[in-house]
C-alpha atoms as a printed R data frame, in Angstrom:
    type eleno elety resid chain resno       x       y      z
1   ATOM     1    CA   MET     A     1  -2.266 -39.159 35.481
2   ATOM     2    CA   ALA     A     2  -2.273 -39.251 31.425
3   ATOM     3    CA   GLY     A     3  -5.904 -39.863 30.082
4   ATOM     4    CA   PRO     A     4  -7.391 -43.240 28.502
5   ATOM     5    CA   GLN     A     5  -6.449 -43.823 24.744
6   ATOM     6    CA   VAL     A     6  -8.889 -45.750 22.857
7   ATOM     7    CA   LEU     A     7  -5.962 -47.817 20.662
8   ATOM     8    CA   PHE     A     8  -9.999 -49.051 18.461
9   ATOM     9    CA   SER     A     9 -13.253 -49.601 18.941
10  ATOM    10    CA   GLY     A    10 -14.974 -52.742 17.498
11  ATOM    11    CA   ASP     A    11 -18.274 -50.601 16.351
12  ATOM    12    CA   GLY     A    12 -20.072 -51.998 19.751
13  ATOM    13    CA   VAL     A    13 -19.290 -55.388 18.957
14  ATOM    14    CA   PRO     A    14 -18.216 -57.405 22.600
15  ATOM    15    CA   VAL     A    15 -14.378 -57.969 22.751
16  ATOM    16    CA   SER     A    16 -14.142 -60.993 24.574
17  ATOM    17    CA   ALA     A    17 -10.518 -61.418 25.146
18  ATOM    18    CA   HIS     A    18  -7.408 -60.166 23.882
19  ATOM    19    CA   CYS     A    19  -3.862 -60.193 24.165
20  ATOM    20    CA   TRP     A    20  -0.562 -58.836 23.182
21  ATOM    21    CA   ASN     A    21   2.652 -59.839 21.260
22  ATOM    22    CA   SER     A    22   6.072 -59.745 22.602
23  ATOM    23    CA   ASP     A    23   6.850 -55.851 21.113
24  ATOM    24    CA   ARG     A    24   3.157 -54.860 21.371
25  ATOM    25    CA   SER     A    25   3.116 -54.120 17.449
26  ATOM    26    CA   LYS     A    26  -0.184 -56.525 17.415
27  ATOM    27    CA   VAL     A    27  -3.356 -57.916 18.421
28  ATOM    28    CA   ALA     A    28  -4.859 -60.469 18.675
29  ATOM    29    CA   VAL     A    29  -8.469 -60.140 19.551
30  ATOM    30    CA   SER     A    30 -11.531 -62.182 20.163
31  ATOM    31    CA   LEU     A    31 -15.019 -60.334 19.306
32  ATOM    32    CA   ASN     A    32 -17.822 -62.615 20.747
33  ATOM    33    CA   ASP     A    33 -17.576 -64.935 17.648
34  ATOM    34    CA   SER     A    34 -15.553 -68.111 16.419
35  ATOM    35    CA   ASP     A    35 -13.109 -66.694 15.340
36  ATOM    36    CA   VAL     A    36  -9.322 -64.214 16.539
37  ATOM    37    CA   VAL     A    37  -8.687 -61.611 14.210
38  ATOM    38    CA   ILE     A    38  -4.389 -60.644 14.170
39  ATOM    39    CA   MET     A    39  -4.395 -56.672 13.943
40  ATOM    40    CA   ASP     A    40  -1.167 -54.837 13.409
41  ATOM    41    CA   THR     A    41  -1.920 -51.501 16.293
42  ATOM    42    CA   ALA     A    42  -0.012 -49.031 14.305
43  ATOM    43    CA   ALA     A    43  -1.931 -48.917 11.561
44  ATOM    44    CA   THR     A    44  -5.276 -49.054 13.660
45  ATOM    45    CA   SER     A    45  -3.785 -46.416 15.770
46  ATOM    46    CA   ALA     A    46  -3.432 -44.462 12.173
47  ATOM    47    CA   ARG     A    47  -6.580 -45.107 10.902
48  ATOM    48    CA   LYS     A    48  -8.341 -44.206 14.397
49  ATOM    49    CA   LYS     A    49  -6.588 -40.447 13.553
50  ATOM    50    CA   SER     A    50  -8.646 -40.436 10.257
51  ATOM    51    CA   THR     A    51 -11.929 -41.404 11.593
52  ATOM    52    CA   ASN     A    52 -14.131 -40.691 14.268
53  ATOM    53    CA   ASN     A    53 -15.738 -44.480 13.772
54  ATOM    54    CA   PRO     A    54 -12.876 -46.207 13.741
55  ATOM    55    CA   LYS     A    55 -12.558 -49.829 11.670
56  ATOM    56    CA   ILE     A    56 -10.375 -52.958 13.230
57  ATOM    57    CA   ASN     A    57  -7.289 -52.936 10.698
58  ATOM    58    CA   ALA     A    58  -7.518 -57.381 10.374
59  ATOM    59    CA   ASN     A    59  -3.644 -58.666  9.148
60  ATOM    60    CA   HIS     A    60  -4.896 -62.500  9.689
61  ATOM    61    CA   VAL     A    61  -8.117 -64.287 10.881
62  ATOM    62    CA   LEU     A    62  -7.861 -67.334 12.356
63  ATOM    63    CA   THR     A    63 -11.019 -69.674 12.012
64  ATOM    64    CA   GLU     A    64 -10.195 -73.059 13.478
65  ATOM    65    CA   HIS     A    65 -12.636 -72.660 16.218
66  ATOM    66    CA   ASP     A    66 -16.699 -73.609 15.421
67  ATOM    67    CA   MET     A    67 -17.688 -71.768 18.448
68  ATOM    68    CA   ARG     A    68 -17.145 -68.647 20.589
69  ATOM    69    CA   VAL     A    69 -13.471 -68.183 21.427
70  ATOM    70    CA   THR     A    70 -13.339 -67.242 25.173
71  ATOM    71    CA   SER     A    71  -9.728 -66.857 25.580
72  ATOM    72    CA   ILE     A    72  -6.682 -66.064 24.060
73  ATOM    73    CA   ASP     A    73  -2.917 -65.875 25.274
74  ATOM    74    CA   TRP     A    74   0.317 -64.823 23.409
75  ATOM    75    CA   ALA     A    75   3.937 -66.192 24.420
76  ATOM    76    CA   PRO     A    76   5.886 -63.129 23.594
77  ATOM    77    CA   LYS     A    77   9.403 -65.568 23.470
78  ATOM    78    CA   SER     A    78   8.045 -68.256 21.488
79  ATOM    79    CA   GLY     A    79   5.683 -66.138 19.046
80  ATOM    80    CA   MET     A    80   3.034 -68.792 19.578
81  ATOM    81    CA   ILE     A    81  -0.643 -68.180 20.451
82  ATOM    82    CA   VAL     A    82  -2.667 -70.474 22.000
83  ATOM    83    CA   THR     A    83  -6.666 -70.220 22.261
84  ATOM    84    CA   CYS     A    84  -9.446 -71.845 23.498
85  ATOM    85    CA   GLY     A    85 -13.233 -72.065 23.400
86  ATOM    86    CA   GLU     A    86 -17.055 -73.380 23.636
87  ATOM    87    CA   ASP     A    87 -16.342 -76.008 21.241
88  ATOM    88    CA   ARG     A    88 -14.449 -77.687 23.897
89  ATOM    89    CA   ASN     A    89 -11.045 -77.527 21.844
90  ATOM    90    CA   ALA     A    90  -7.827 -75.954 22.067
91  ATOM    91    CA   TYR     A    91  -5.575 -74.673 19.300
92  ATOM    92    CA   VAL     A    92  -2.037 -73.609 19.241
93  ATOM    93    CA   TRP     A    93  -0.746 -71.435 16.183
94  ATOM    94    CA   GLN     A    94   2.622 -70.764 14.705
95  ATOM    95    CA   GLN     A    95   3.080 -68.029 11.951
96  ATOM    96    CA   SER     A    96   4.613 -69.589  9.080
97  ATOM    97    CA   GLY     A    97   5.723 -69.012  5.622
98  ATOM    98    CA   PRO     A    98   6.004 -66.464  2.982
99  ATOM    99    CA   ASN     A    99   3.289 -64.601  3.800
100 ATOM   100    CA   GLY     A   100   3.371 -64.833  6.995
101 ATOM   101    CA   SER     A   101  -0.225 -67.430  7.394
102 ATOM   102    CA   TRP     A   102  -0.855 -68.807 11.206
103 ATOM   103    CA   VAL     A   103  -0.639 -72.736 11.251
104 ATOM   104    CA   PRO     A   104  -3.351 -74.345 14.030
105 ATOM   105    CA   GLN     A   105  -2.095 -77.368 15.354
106 ATOM   106    CA   LEU     A   106  -5.156 -79.026 17.447
107 ATOM   107    CA   VAL     A   107  -4.359 -79.974 21.568
108 ATOM   108    CA   VAL     A   108  -6.200 -83.238 22.771
109 ATOM   109    CA   LEU     A   109  -7.930 -82.175 25.502
110 ATOM   110    CA   ARG     A   110 -10.253 -84.859 25.905
111 ATOM   111    CA   ILE     A   111 -13.321 -82.709 28.136
112 ATOM   112    CA   ASN     A   112 -16.984 -82.673 27.152
113 ATOM   113    CA   ARG     A   113 -17.751 -78.729 28.021
114 ATOM   114    CA   ALA     A   114 -16.305 -75.649 28.109
115 ATOM   115    CA   ALA     A   115 -12.422 -74.685 27.935
116 ATOM   116    CA   THR     A   116 -12.908 -71.565 29.074
117 ATOM   117    CA   LYS     A   117  -9.438 -69.466 30.178
118 ATOM   118    CA   VAL     A   118  -5.894 -70.601 28.604
119 ATOM   119    CA   ARG     A   119  -3.212 -68.891 29.811
120 ATOM   120    CA   TRP     A   120   0.916 -69.560 28.663
121 ATOM   121    CA   SER     A   121   3.191 -71.071 31.452
122 ATOM   122    CA   PRO     A   122   6.539 -68.236 32.671
123 ATOM   123    CA   HIS     A   123   8.752 -71.280 30.945
124 ATOM   124    CA   GLU     A   124   5.923 -71.315 27.865
125 ATOM   125    CA   ASN     A   125   6.842 -75.257 27.780
126 ATOM   126    CA   LYS     A   126   3.231 -75.933 28.694
127 ATOM   127    CA   PHE     A   127  -0.090 -74.070 29.122
128 ATOM   128    CA   ALA     A   128  -2.968 -74.450 31.304
129 ATOM   129    CA   VAL     A   129  -6.887 -73.981 29.998
130 ATOM   130    CA   ALA     A   130  -9.108 -73.712 32.616
131 ATOM   131    CA   THR     A   131 -13.000 -76.001 31.700
132 ATOM   132    CA   GLY     A   132 -16.228 -76.551 32.428
133 ATOM   133    CA   ALA     A   133 -15.624 -80.251 33.058
134 ATOM   134    CA   ASN     A   134 -14.927 -80.062 36.434
135 ATOM   135    CA   CYS     A   135 -10.961 -80.431 35.394
136 ATOM   136    CA   ILE     A   136  -8.042 -78.000 34.268
137 ATOM   137    CA   CYS     A   137  -5.609 -79.618 31.086
138 ATOM   138    CA   ILE     A   138  -1.823 -78.859 31.233
139 ATOM   139    CA   CYS     A   139  -0.760 -79.214 28.071
140 ATOM   140    CA   PHE     A   140   2.674 -79.963 26.617
141 ATOM   141    CA   TYR     A   141   4.272 -80.748 23.589
142 ATOM   142    CA   GLU     A   142   5.744 -84.403 22.674
143 ATOM   143    CA   ALA     A   143   7.888 -84.060 19.771
144 ATOM   144    CA   GLU     A   144   7.928 -87.653 18.781
145 ATOM   145    CA   ASN     A   145   4.546 -87.779 17.843
146 ATOM   146    CA   ASP     A   146   3.981 -84.011 17.093
147 ATOM   147    CA   TRP     A   147   0.900 -83.190 19.085
148 ATOM   148    CA   TRP     A   148   0.183 -81.306 22.062
149 ATOM   149    CA   LEU     A   149  -0.937 -83.431 24.960
150 ATOM   150    CA   ALA     A   150  -3.132 -82.890 28.156
151 ATOM   151    CA   LYS     A   151  -2.364 -84.060 31.436
152 ATOM   152    CA   HIS     A   152  -5.517 -83.290 34.169
153 ATOM   153    CA   VAL     A   153  -6.368 -81.672 37.440
154 ATOM   154    CA   LYS     A   154  -8.687 -82.616 39.320
155 ATOM   155    CA   LYS     A   155  -8.959 -82.421 42.660
156 ATOM   156    CA   ASN     A   156 -11.057 -80.143 44.749
157 ATOM   157    CA   ILE     A   157 -12.717 -79.167 41.481
158 ATOM   158    CA   LYS     A   158 -15.827 -79.552 41.422
159 ATOM   159    CA   SER     A   159 -17.388 -77.036 39.333
160 ATOM   160    CA   THR     A   160 -16.705 -74.531 35.850
161 ATOM   161    CA   VAL     A   161 -13.143 -73.313 36.348
162 ATOM   162    CA   THR     A   162 -13.472 -69.569 35.728
163 ATOM   163    CA   CYS     A   163 -10.106 -68.578 35.447
164 ATOM   164    CA   LEU     A   164  -6.121 -69.255 36.676
165 ATOM   165    CA   ASP     A   165  -2.915 -67.772 36.690
166 ATOM   166    CA   TRP     A   166   0.623 -69.070 37.209
167 ATOM   167    CA   HIS     A   167   3.210 -68.631 39.755
168 ATOM   168    CA   PRO     A   168   6.552 -67.425 38.567
169 ATOM   169    CA   ASN     A   169   8.211 -70.257 39.275
170 ATOM   170    CA   ASN     A   170   6.814 -72.368 36.075
171 ATOM   171    CA   ASN     A   171   5.053 -75.331 38.203
172 ATOM   172    CA   LEU     A   172   2.323 -74.477 40.935
173 ATOM   173    CA   LEU     A   173  -1.197 -73.154 39.406
174 ATOM   174    CA   ALA     A   174  -3.814 -70.911 41.394
175 ATOM   175    CA   ALA     A   175  -7.526 -71.585 40.122
176 ATOM   176    CA   GLY     A   176 -10.605 -70.509 41.100
177 ATOM   177    CA   THR     A   177 -14.021 -72.038 40.334
178 ATOM   178    CA   ALA     A   178 -18.308 -71.346 40.372
179 ATOM   179    CA   ARG     A   179 -18.567 -73.050 43.540
180 ATOM   180    CA   PHE     A   180 -16.928 -70.404 45.714
181 ATOM   181    CA   ALA     A   181 -13.191 -72.191 46.318
182 ATOM   182    CA   VAL     A   182  -9.825 -71.037 45.097
183 ATOM   183    CA   ASN     A   183  -7.008 -74.047 44.600
184 ATOM   184    CA   VAL     A   184  -3.241 -73.752 44.317
185 ATOM   185    CA   PHE     A   185  -1.838 -77.235 43.218
186 ATOM   186    CA   ALA     A   186   1.347 -78.720 42.033
187 ATOM   187    CA   SER     A   187   1.501 -78.659 37.790
188 ATOM   188    CA   HIS     A   188   5.026 -79.629 37.413
189 ATOM   189    CA   VAL     A   189   4.976 -81.947 34.029
190 ATOM   190    CA   LYS     A   190   8.224 -84.316 33.608
191 ATOM   191    CA   GLU     A   191   7.696 -84.633 30.053
192 ATOM   192    CA   VAL     A   192   8.905 -81.209 29.998
193 ATOM   193    CA   GLY     A   193  11.403 -81.147 32.204
194 ATOM   194    CA   ASP     A   194   9.766 -79.284 35.771
195 ATOM   195    CA   GLN     A   195  11.644 -80.088 38.512
196 ATOM   196    CA   LEU     A   196  10.853 -78.514 41.548
197 ATOM   197    CA   GLU     A   197  12.419 -76.159 43.819
198 ATOM   198    CA   PRO     A   198  13.608 -78.228 47.831
199 ATOM   199    CA   SER     A   199  11.507 -75.421 49.596
200 ATOM   200    CA   SER     A   200   8.809 -73.132 48.936
201 ATOM   201    CA   ASP     A   201   6.427 -70.585 50.834
202 ATOM   202    CA   TRP     A   202   3.673 -72.638 49.365
203 ATOM   203    CA   TYR     A   203   4.470 -76.555 50.743
204 ATOM   204    CA   SER     A   204   6.689 -77.974 52.692
205 ATOM   205    CA   ALA     A   205   9.910 -79.943 52.180
206 ATOM   206    CA   LYS     A   206   8.323 -82.877 50.840
207 ATOM   207    CA   LYS     A   207   7.537 -81.992 47.440
208 ATOM   208    CA   PRO     A   208   4.415 -82.324 46.503
209 ATOM   209    CA   LYS     A   209   3.115 -84.878 43.788
210 ATOM   210    CA   PHE     A   210   1.659 -83.679 40.527
211 ATOM   211    CA   ASP     A   211  -2.154 -82.507 41.083
212 ATOM   212    CA   GLU     A   212  -1.510 -82.082 44.418
213 ATOM   213    CA   VAL     A   213  -3.069 -79.102 46.086
214 ATOM   214    CA   VAL     A   214  -1.208 -77.673 47.722
215 ATOM   215    CA   ALA     A   215  -3.207 -74.791 48.888
216 ATOM   216    CA   SER     A   216  -7.144 -74.434 49.070
217 ATOM   217    CA   PHE     A   217  -9.305 -71.726 50.258
218 ATOM   218    CA   LYS     A   218 -13.016 -72.579 50.122
219 ATOM   219    CA   ASN     A   219 -16.668 -71.293 51.120
220 ATOM   220    CA   LEU     A   220 -15.245 -67.868 51.338
221 ATOM   221    CA   LYS     A   221 -19.470 -67.013 50.933
222 ATOM   222    CA   MET     A   222 -17.712 -64.210 48.139
223 ATOM   223    CA   GLY     A   223 -19.481 -65.639 45.121
224 ATOM   224    CA   TRP     A   224 -17.971 -67.481 42.221
225 ATOM   225    CA   VAL     A   225 -14.673 -66.333 41.355
226 ATOM   226    CA   HIS     A   226 -13.987 -64.011 38.419
227 ATOM   227    CA   ASP     A   227 -10.379 -63.523 38.001
228 ATOM   228    CA   VAL     A   228  -6.751 -65.197 39.899
229 ATOM   229    CA   ALA     A   229  -3.172 -63.686 39.838
230 ATOM   230    CA   PHE     A   230  -0.110 -64.258 41.721
231 ATOM   231    CA   ASN     A   231   2.357 -60.636 42.325
232 ATOM   232    CA   GLN     A   232   5.383 -60.368 41.304
233 ATOM   233    CA   ASP     A   233   8.011 -62.196 43.087
234 ATOM   234    CA   GLY     A   234   4.957 -65.598 43.301
235 ATOM   235    CA   THR     A   235   4.730 -64.521 47.531
236 ATOM   236    CA   MET     A   236   0.507 -62.964 47.520
237 ATOM   237    CA   LEU     A   237  -2.847 -64.213 45.356
238 ATOM   238    CA   ALA     A   238  -5.228 -62.344 44.668
239 ATOM   239    CA   TRP     A   239  -8.735 -62.781 43.866
240 ATOM   240    CA   VAL     A   240 -12.369 -60.698 43.008
241 ATOM   241    CA   ALA     A   241 -15.221 -62.399 43.356
242 ATOM   242    CA   HIS     A   242 -18.931 -61.526 42.286
243 ATOM   243    CA   SER     A   243 -19.475 -60.223 46.061
244 ATOM   244    CA   ALA     A   244 -17.550 -57.194 44.802
245 ATOM   245    CA   THR     A   245 -14.735 -58.609 46.976
246 ATOM   246    CA   LEU     A   246 -10.959 -58.062 46.140
247 ATOM   247    CA   SER     A   247  -9.546 -60.848 48.440
248 ATOM   248    CA   VAL     A   248  -5.822 -61.181 48.612
249 ATOM   249    CA   MET     A   249  -3.803 -63.893 50.213
250 ATOM   250    CA   ASN     A   250   0.063 -64.089 51.906
251 ATOM   251    CA   SER     A   251   1.968 -67.021 51.921
252 ATOM   252    CA   LYS     A   252   4.790 -65.370 53.608
253 ATOM   253    CA   ASN     A   253   2.140 -64.804 57.062
254 ATOM   254    CA   LYS     A   254   0.639 -68.242 57.250
255 ATOM   255    CA   GLN     A   255  -1.252 -68.176 53.845
256 ATOM   256    CA   GLU     A   256  -4.219 -65.488 56.168
257 ATOM   257    CA   ILE     A   257  -6.199 -63.355 53.447
258 ATOM   258    CA   PHE     A   258  -7.644 -60.013 53.323
259 ATOM   259    CA   HIS     A   259 -10.952 -59.022 52.042
260 ATOM   260    CA   LYS     A   260 -11.980 -55.669 50.438
261 ATOM   261    CA   LYS     A   261 -15.681 -55.386 50.318
262 ATOM   262    CA   MET     A   262 -16.695 -53.004 47.742
263 ATOM   263    CA   SER     A   263 -19.474 -50.647 47.522
264 ATOM   264    CA   GLU     A   264 -18.737 -50.714 43.376
265 ATOM   265    CA   LEU     A   265 -19.949 -53.862 40.744
266 ATOM   266    CA   PRO     A   266 -18.498 -56.757 40.725
267 ATOM   267    CA   LEU     A   267 -15.031 -56.805 39.920
268 ATOM   268    CA   LEU     A   268 -14.203 -59.121 36.407
269 ATOM   269    CA   SER     A   269 -10.536 -58.831 35.937
270 ATOM   270    CA   CYS     A   270  -7.483 -58.199 38.393
271 ATOM   271    CA   LEU     A   271  -3.403 -57.949 37.663
272 ATOM   272    CA   TRP     A   272  -0.211 -56.865 39.781
273 ATOM   273    CA   ILE     A   273   1.270 -54.053 38.501
274 ATOM   274    CA   ALA     A   274   4.100 -53.892 41.076
275 ATOM   275    CA   PRO     A   275   4.583 -56.583 44.409
276 ATOM   276    CA   ASP     A   276   2.220 -54.406 46.293
277 ATOM   277    CA   THR     A   277  -0.025 -52.560 44.304
278 ATOM   278    CA   ILE     A   278  -3.045 -54.116 42.065
279 ATOM   279    CA   LEU     A   279  -4.763 -52.468 39.813
280 ATOM   280    CA   ALA     A   280  -9.085 -54.429 39.036
281 ATOM   281    CA   ALA     A   281 -11.838 -53.622 36.572
282 ATOM   282    CA   GLY     A   282 -15.145 -54.852 35.991
283 ATOM   283    CA   HIS     A   283 -18.665 -53.670 35.954
284 ATOM   284    CA   GLY     A   284 -17.292 -50.363 37.316
285 ATOM   285    CA   CYS     A   285 -16.164 -49.791 33.107
286 ATOM   286    CA   THR     A   286 -12.962 -48.172 34.623
287 ATOM   287    CA   PRO     A   287  -9.632 -50.156 36.615
288 ATOM   288    CA   PHE     A   288  -9.544 -49.388 40.307
289 ATOM   289    CA   TRP     A   289  -6.177 -48.871 42.047
290 ATOM   290    CA   PHE     A   290  -5.292 -51.232 45.603
291 ATOM   291    CA   ASP     A   291  -2.451 -51.128 48.028
292 ATOM   292    CA   VAL     A   292  -1.856 -54.488 49.664
293 ATOM   293    CA   ASN     A   293   0.752 -54.351 52.583
294 ATOM   294    CA   PRO     A   294   2.413 -57.389 52.653
295 ATOM   295    CA   ASN     A   295   2.916 -56.869 56.856
296 ATOM   296    CA   SER     A   296  -0.342 -56.622 57.895
297 ATOM   297    CA   GLY     A   297  -2.226 -57.632 54.417
298 ATOM   298    CA   GLU     A   298  -4.451 -54.382 54.818
299 ATOM   299    CA   ILE     A   299  -5.601 -54.012 51.282
300 ATOM   300    CA   ARG     A   300  -6.071 -49.821 50.884
301 ATOM   301    CA   SER     A   301  -8.128 -48.730 48.295
302 ATOM   302    CA   TYR     A   302  -7.642 -45.584 46.378
303 ATOM   303    CA   GLY     A   303 -10.212 -45.076 44.317
304 ATOM   304    CA   ARG     A   304 -11.086 -45.460 40.403
305 ATOM   305    CA   LEU     A   305  -8.765 -44.312 37.910
306 ATOM   306    CA   GLU     A   306 -11.605 -42.213 36.055
307 ATOM   307    CA   ARG     A   307 -14.673 -40.684 37.018
308 ATOM   308    CA   ASP     A   308 -17.833 -40.381 35.827
309 ATOM   309    CA   GLU     A   309 -18.670 -37.005 36.121
310 ATOM   310    CA   LYS     A   310 -21.668 -36.220 34.254
311 ATOM   311    CA   SER     A   311 -24.352 -34.764 36.379
312 ATOM   312    CA   GLY     A   312 -26.938 -36.338 34.998
313 ATOM   313    CA   PRO     A   313 -28.428 -38.246 32.542
314 ATOM   314    CA   LYS     A   314 -28.801 -37.654 29.068
315 ATOM   315    CA   THR     A   315 -31.977 -36.556 27.499
316 ATOM   316    CA   SER     A   316 -32.981 -36.896 24.074
317 ATOM   317    CA   THR     A   317 -36.124 -36.160 22.215
318 ATOM   318    CA   SER     A   318 -38.180 -36.807 19.460
319 ATOM   319    CA   SER     A   319 -34.953 -37.171 17.466
320 ATOM   320    CA   ILE     A   320 -34.362 -40.947 18.594
321 ATOM   321    CA   ASN     A   321 -36.428 -43.182 16.481
322 ATOM   322    CA   ALA     A   322 -37.758 -46.429 18.414
323 ATOM   323    CA   MET     A   323 -35.016 -48.617 16.420
324 ATOM   324    CA   LYS     A   324 -32.603 -46.550 18.222
325 ATOM   325    CA   ILE     A   325 -34.259 -46.815 21.687
326 ATOM   326    CA   PHE     A   326 -34.044 -50.850 21.501
327 ATOM   327    CA   GLN     A   327 -30.446 -50.359 19.888
328 ATOM   328    CA   ASN     A   328 -29.554 -48.710 23.528
329 ATOM   329    CA   ARG     A   329 -31.085 -50.424 25.656
330 ATOM   330    CA   ASP     A   330 -29.518 -53.056 24.170
331 ATOM   331    CA   ARG     A   331 -25.866 -51.751 24.164
332 ATOM   332    CA   PHE     A   332 -25.916 -49.969 27.044
333 ATOM   333    CA   GLY     A   333 -29.016 -50.921 29.738
334 ATOM   334    CA   ALA     A   334 -30.543 -47.925 28.844
335 ATOM   335    CA   GLY     A   335 -34.011 -46.992 30.292
336 ATOM   336    CA   HIS     A   336 -36.445 -44.465 28.702
337 ATOM   337    CA   ASP     A   337 -39.917 -42.660 29.798
338 ATOM   338    CA   GLY     A   338 -42.495 -41.453 27.592
339 ATOM   339    CA   ASP     A   339 -44.514 -42.895 24.517
340 ATOM   340    CA   ALA     A   340 -42.162 -45.589 22.364
341 ATOM   341    CA   ASP     A   341 -44.950 -47.628 21.469
342 ATOM   342    CA   GLY     A   342 -45.398 -46.065 17.786
343 ATOM   343    CA   SER     A   343 -48.458 -44.276 18.353
344 ATOM   344    CA   ASN     A   344 -46.274 -41.029 17.419
345 ATOM   345    CA   GLY     A   345 -45.045 -41.958 13.813
346 ATOM   346    CA   GLY     A   346 -42.769 -44.579 15.595
347 ATOM   347    CA   GLN     A   347 -40.844 -41.807 18.046
348 ATOM   348    CA   ALA     A   348 -40.148 -41.637 21.326
349 ATOM   349    CA   ASN     A   349 -41.879 -38.379 22.890
350 ATOM   350    CA   SER     A   350 -39.467 -38.984 25.732
351 ATOM   351    CA   THR     A   351 -35.995 -40.612 26.036
352 ATOM   352    CA   THR     A   352 -33.549 -40.595 28.690
353 ATOM   353    CA   MET     A   353 -30.349 -42.910 28.404
354 ATOM   354    CA   GLU     A   354 -28.660 -43.538 31.424
355 ATOM   355    CA   ILE     A   355 -25.351 -44.080 30.126
356 ATOM   356    CA   PRO     A   356 -21.212 -44.140 31.517
357 ATOM   357    CA   ASN     A   357 -19.594 -40.832 31.187
358 ATOM   358    CA   THR     A   358 -16.294 -43.188 30.848
359 ATOM   359    CA   THR     A   359 -14.231 -44.084 28.218
360 ATOM   360    CA   HIS     A   360 -15.781 -47.673 28.651
361 ATOM   361    CA   VAL     A   361 -19.403 -47.872 28.295
362 ATOM   362    CA   LYS     A   362 -19.806 -51.525 29.152
363 ATOM   363    CA   GLN     A   363 -17.587 -53.792 31.946
364 ATOM   364    CA   ILE     A   364 -14.458 -54.411 31.443
365 ATOM   365    CA   ASN     A   365 -13.461 -58.392 31.439
366 ATOM   366    CA   THR     A   366  -9.540 -58.601 30.397
367 ATOM   367    CA   LEU     A   367  -6.741 -56.710 31.988
368 ATOM   368    CA   ARG     A   368  -3.535 -56.685 30.307
369 ATOM   369    CA   TYR     A   369   0.113 -55.431 30.762
370 ATOM   370    CA   PHE     A   370   1.024 -52.948 27.739
371 ATOM   371    CA   ASP     A   371   4.197 -51.522 28.327
372 ATOM   372    CA   SER     A   372   6.208 -50.687 31.412
373 ATOM   373    CA   ASN     A   373   3.382 -47.558 32.526
374 ATOM   374    CA   THR     A   374   0.426 -48.728 30.679
375 ATOM   375    CA   VAL     A   375  -2.253 -51.151 30.861
376 ATOM   376    CA   SER     A   376  -4.802 -52.093 28.298
377 ATOM   377    CA   SER     A   377  -8.391 -53.495 29.031
378 ATOM   378    CA   SER     A   378 -11.240 -54.474 26.798
379 ATOM   379    CA   SER     A   379 -14.808 -54.496 27.273
380 ATOM   380    CA   ASP     A   380 -18.426 -55.284 25.832
381 ATOM   381    CA   ASP     A   381 -18.524 -51.892 24.101
382 ATOM   382    CA   GLY     A   382 -16.221 -53.090 21.628
383 ATOM   383    CA   LYS     A   383 -12.826 -50.527 23.125
384 ATOM   384    CA   ILE     A   384  -9.586 -52.000 23.550
385 ATOM   385    CA   VAL     A   385  -8.388 -48.754 25.973
386 ATOM   386    CA   LEU     A   386  -4.637 -47.888 27.002
387 ATOM   387    CA   TRP     A   387  -4.427 -46.386 30.813
388 ATOM   388    CA   LYS     A   388  -1.406 -44.483 31.195
389 ATOM   389    CA   ASN     A   389  -1.609 -45.097 35.201
390 ATOM   390    CA   SER     A   390   1.106 -42.548 36.702
391 ATOM   391    CA   LEU     A   391   2.768 -45.663 38.171
392 ATOM   392    CA   ASP     A   392   6.195 -45.898 36.553
393 ATOM   393    CA   ALA     A   393   8.529 -46.208 39.662
394 ATOM   394    CA   LYS     A   394   6.107 -49.239 40.434
395 ATOM   395    CA   MET     A   395   5.610 -50.515 37.242
396 ATOM   396    CA   ARG     A   396   9.081 -50.204 36.643
397 ATOM   397    CA   GLY     A   397  11.212 -54.038 36.262
398 ATOM   398    CA   LEU     A   398   8.571 -55.591 35.669
399 ATOM   399    CA   SER     A   399   8.489 -58.619 32.467
400 ATOM   400    CA   VAL     A   400   5.867 -57.371 30.222
401 ATOM   401    CA   SER     A   401   4.401 -60.878 29.342
C-alpha cells in the first residue's frame, strides 16, 4: 500500500469541509470560517515540494456567508457548487464571466436554525440540506422565477439532522439525527420530473408520497449519528455513530441491521469504496477498512490504513516556552508536567506532548473520493491527505462524484 500523501496544509487551521471538481484539478475548502476557498491542486502540490510549510494557493474566495460554512458539495456534471452554513442560508455558485468569477444565488430555505450538511442528488436536478430546525430541505431550481426553492421533509425528525446521503436512484434520501435515529425518505420532486420506479428494495409496489418514511431505525442506543452512506447499488446503508459503532442495513435481507462495535474512538465519516467495502474515519486520526458480507451481514474489520508506530511520548525540555505549551495543548490536546507557571523565566522545566505519530494528528471529519483508487480526507489539523488504499480492483468501475 502506498503511503498517505499530504496534498497541502492550512498551518493548523481546521479544514471543516472539502470537495473536488470533476477532474480533481481544484478543491473547495472551508477553513472553519464564513469563506469557501477554491484552490488549484496542481499549483498547491508544486508549492508543497518547494517549502516545508506550504500555504494554501487560493484562486477564488466565496464570501457570501455571514457565519461559519458547515458543508460544501461540487456537482461533477454541471460544475455548480452548493454551500450551507450556520447563518441558516445556502447558496448555489456558478462560474461565469471572462475572469472566471463565481456568482452566488441564494436558496430560499425557510429555516430558523443552522444548516448542517448539503449534498447534490445523483442527477444534479436538486440537492438536500440538513438542518438544526428538525427538517430537511429538498431544493430545486424554478426557472420561471429564476430562484431555488425548498420543500421540507419533517416526518420522524425530532432533532438536528446531522448527515444525509442520496440513494443512486435519485429519489430516496437517508438521514441521521442527533436523536439516535436513521430514516430513509421518499424525496422525489414532481417539479423537476422525478418519477419513482414501480418497485424497489425499499418500498412495496405502492409508491410512497414525498416526505414519506420508507425505512426507519430508532432507539439504537448508539449515540448521535455522524454520517450515513448508501453503497454503489443502493442495496445497503451504512452509518457511524458516537458510540464508536459502524452499522450496516441490508434492504434485500428484510432490512436487517448489523453492528460493529469498535474499541477505537468514534468514527465521523464513512464511504463505500465498493459494493461490500467501507472506509471510515474519525477521532482515530486515520481511516479504517471494513468488509461487509451481503448474505450474512457480517462486518469484518481490517484495521487502520496507517499505524501509530511511536514507542512513547515525545519529550522536550526548556526549548519550549509557556506560549508554545499552550499552543500545543490547544492544537493537539497535549499534556505537560513540570514547572510551567513562569517561575523559570517563562520556560517549562519539563514538557511531555502526547501527539499521534500519524499523518493526521487530529480527528478526520470528511472522506471524499479522489480517483479510482484514492480517497481524500480532511481534518481539524488543517491537512487534506490522499490515501492510496491499494483496493484498485474493488474501486474500479465506481463513478467518481
